[in-house]
C-alpha positions as CSV (number, residue, x, y, z in Angstrom):
1,M,9.5,-1.1,-2.6
2,K,8.4,-0.7,-6.3
3,T,6.0,2.1,-7.6
4,L,3.2,-0.4,-8.4
5,E,3.4,-1.9,-5.1
6,K,3.3,1.3,-3.2
7,T,0.5,2.5,-5.3
8,R,-1.5,-0.6,-4.5
9,Y,-0.8,-0.2,-0.9
10,I,-2.1,3.5,-0.9
11,L,-5.2,2.4,-2.8
12,A,-5.8,-0.3,-0.3
13,V,-5.7,2.2,2.6
14,I,-8.1,4.6,0.7
15,G,-10.6,1.6,0.2
16,I,-10.3,0.9,4.0
17,C,-10.8,4.4,4.8
18,L,-13.7,4.6,2.4
19,G,-15.3,1.7,4.0
20,F,-14.9,2.9,7.7
21,I,-16.5,6.2,6.8
22,N,-19.4,4.4,5.1
23,F,-20.1,2.3,8.2
24,F,-19.5,4.7,10.8
25,I,-20.5,8.2,9.7
26,D,-24.2,8.3,8.5
27,N,-24.4,11.8,7.4
28,I,-21.9,11.4,4.6
29,Q,-23.3,9.7,1.3
30,I,-20.3,8.3,-0.6
31,P,-21.4,7.3,-4.1
32,Y,-20.9,3.6,-4.6
33,F,-18.9,4.1,-8.1
34,I,-16.2,6.0,-6.1
35,I,-15.6,2.6,-3.9
36,L,-15.9,0.6,-7.1
37,L,-13.4,2.9,-8.9
38,V,-10.7,2.5,-6.0
39,L,-11.4,-1.3,-6.3
40,L,-11.0,-1.1,-10.0
41,L,-7.6,0.8,-9.9
42,M,-6.3,-1.7,-7.1
43,V,-7.3,-4.9,-9.1
44,S,-5.8,-3.2,-12.4
45,L,-2.5,-2.5,-10.7
46,M,-2.4,-6.0,-9.3
47,G,-3.1,-7.6,-12.9
48,V,-0.1,-5.2,-14.2
49,E,2.2,-6.5,-11.5
50,E,1.2,-10.2,-12.2
51,F,2.2,-9.7,-15.7
52,K,5.5,-8.0,-14.8
53,N,6.3,-10.9,-12.5
54,K,5.4,-13.2,-15.5
55,K,2.3,-15.0,-14.0
56,V,0.2,-14.6,-17.1
57,K,-2.7,-16.6,-16.0
58,S,-3.4,-14.8,-12.7
59,G,-2.6,-11.5,-14.7
60,Y,-5.3,-12.3,-17.2
61,F,-7.7,-13.2,-14.3
62,Y,-7.1,-9.6,-12.8
63,I,-7.4,-7.9,-15.9
64,V,-10.8,-9.7,-16.7
65,A,-12.1,-8.8,-13.2
66,A,-11.0,-5.1,-13.7
67,I,-12.9,-5.0,-17.1
68,I,-16.0,-6.3,-15.2
69,I,-15.6,-4.0,-12.3
70,S,-15.1,-1.0,-14.9
71,L,-18.5,-1.9,-16.5
72,A,-20.1,-1.7,-12.9
73,V,-18.4,1.5,-12.3
74,I,-19.8,3.1,-15.6
75,K,-23.3,1.9,-15.0
76,D,-23.2,3.2,-11.5
77,L,-21.6,6.3,-12.8
78,F,-24.5,7.0,-15.2
79,I,-27.1,6.0,-12.5
80,Y,-25.7,8.5,-10.2
81,M,-25.7,11.4,-12.5
């Protein structure tokens, strides 16, 4: 497996774990920006991998999605602090 693919799978597992923690454990308050940050990293890596595979249109789509998610992360980070 390539490094980007391994990293993407690890981030997906982290995202799934954060989702289960959020649903099943009520006492732990996970800030919303952490979940968005994991999603941002995953989408960014997917975009880089698409560019690497010479799929330019889908690569641009993932990069634009990552930019929009990054704006949401920054907004939620400032609200949290």
